[in-house]
N, C-alpha and C positions, 0 to 999 in steps of 0.2 A: 121625577122618573119612576116608572113601576118597578117593582122588586124583581120581575122578570129579567131585568136587564143587569141584576146585581153583579155578574161576572165581570162585566165591563168597567164597574169601578175599581175593580182591583187592577185591571190592565191599565186604566187611567193613572193609578198611584205607581205602577211601575214605570211608566211613561215619565211621569213627572220626577220620581226619584232617580231615574237612569240620565235624567239631564240631556235627553236627546233634543234636536231641532224641533220646535214646536209647529210642526207640520203634520196633519194626519189625513189619512184617506179611509173611508167607509166603503167597503164593497157590500152593496146591499141595504143601501142608506135610505131608501123610502119608508113611507109610513107616517102613523100619527105620534110617535114618540121618538123622534131620531136622537140617538145618543151623542151625535155630532153636537148637539146643543150643549152638552156637559163640557166637551172638549173646547168648544168656543168660548165658554164662559170662564174657562181657565187660561185663555189666552193663545191657544192653537189658532193657526191658519188651517181652516177645514175644507175638504173637499169629498165629495161622496159620488158613487155611480149607482145607478138604479136602472134595471131592465124596464120597468113598468111606469109610462108616464104620469099616471094618476098619482101613484105612490111617490113619484118624485116631486110633484107639485105640492102634494100635502106636506111632504118634509119640509120644503122650502117655506111653504106658508106658516108652519109650526115656528120656523126660525125668524120669520120677518115679524111675526106677531111679538117677537121678544127683543126686538132691534138686532138680530143677528143675520149674517149673511153666510149660510151654511155651504153653498154652493154645490148642492146635488144636481148632478146632470145625467142625462141618459148615458147608458155605458154597460159594457158586458165585463165581467171580470177576467174571462177568458181571453180577452183583446184588450187590454188597458191603452188608452192613447196617452200615456205619459212616459216621459223619458225615464231611463235607467237611475235608480238613486234619487227619486224625487220626494220622498217623504220620510220624515222620522218615525213615523207610527202608521202603521196599517192594520185594519182588522175586517173580519167578514164573521158577523154574529147570527146563528140561526139562518144562514142562507147557502152556504157553500155545498150543503150536502143534499140541495134541491137540483143536482144534476148527477149524471152517470159517473162512476169513479174513474174513468179515463178522463173526463173533462174536469174532474176535481184536481187532478194531478196537474193538468194545463193551467187551470186558474191559480193553483198555489205558485207554480212557476212565474206567473206574471206578478203575484202579489209580492213574492220575494225579489223580482227584479226591479220593480219600482221603490223598494225599501232601501234606505240609506244604510250603508254599513254601521254597524253599531244600534241601529233602529229596531224597534220591537214590533213583533207580529202577534196577533190574537186570531186564533181560528178555533171553532168548535165543530163537533161533527155529533150526528146521532149514533147511538150504539145499539146494538143487539139487544140490550135490556129493554129497549122501548116497546110499549104494548103493540104497536102498529107494526112492529118488524114481522114479516110473514104474510101481511094482508095485500090482497090484490095481484095481477099479474106480474110475475116474477121475470126480471131481466138478467137474472144469475148474480152470483156474488153478493147476495143480500141487498139486491137493488129491486125496488118495486114501483110500479105506477099506481098511485093513490091519489083519493080525491080529496082537494082542500077547496073548500068553499064551492063544491061541485064541479071543479074543474080537474082534469089529470094533471098530475104533478108527480115528477120522479122524487123518490126518496131514497138514498143510499146510506145503509146501516154499516157500522164498523164494529168489528172486534175491538178489545179494549187497547190493544197494542198495534192494530193493524195500520193505523196512521204515522205510527214513529218513524219509518223510513222517509216520509216526507220532509222530516226536520233534521235529518242526520248531518247535513251541513250546517246546522245552527246550534246555538247555545241554548239548552232548554231551561228556562227559569221555573216555569209552573206546567205541571200536568195534573188535571184533577178529572177522575170520573164522578159523574154525578148521577143520582137516581131521584126523581121528583115524584112523589105520589099525591094526587089530588082528585078532587070531584069536579066533574064538569056536566051540568044538566042531569044530576042525579046518579051519573055512572063513573066508576073509579077510572082514573087516568094514571097512567105510568109512563114517564118520560126519561129516556137515558141519554146522557151526553158525555163526551170527552172533550175537555178544554186544553189548549195549549197556549202558553206565552212563550216565545222564542225570540232569540236575538241574533240578527244577521252578523257574522264574523266578518 
């Protein structure tokens, strides 16, 4: 797995040490390096939801090539088709901020709903430290329509403590603000994130 997914290794460690039921849901599970593969390798029953059919297929093919049934399906984290308290662990990595903040709150309600009591949730958000914050048409509240691979995508950026109220009903285990600086095609890049690992009471 690429180092860009390093925060999820800590989440996996927390889930293992917390002795939760070994079932996990990834919201935004598509792409060519699905972290669900790491959970599967450690004995978890895996499920993923993904809006894009092509990215869903790529993730499932990745698992199949390794003898893993990752079970990534088409779905929207704002309307999860699972019963209450279905999973021991739930996460959304680098995905939930690609929607308006009002929808983020709806999605988080769904992630918490399908999580079992005592289970762990990982979510990360873009922060206002990010170099792209302020670019493109502004939708208010640090929400911008920006181009990703030539397509318009909403990016919602958060102040460092802005998302704290989302988790007031949960037990916080980890909150980390990260700034990553690197170069892409010769130009400097500055990415800002805040990560949360919380437990359902």
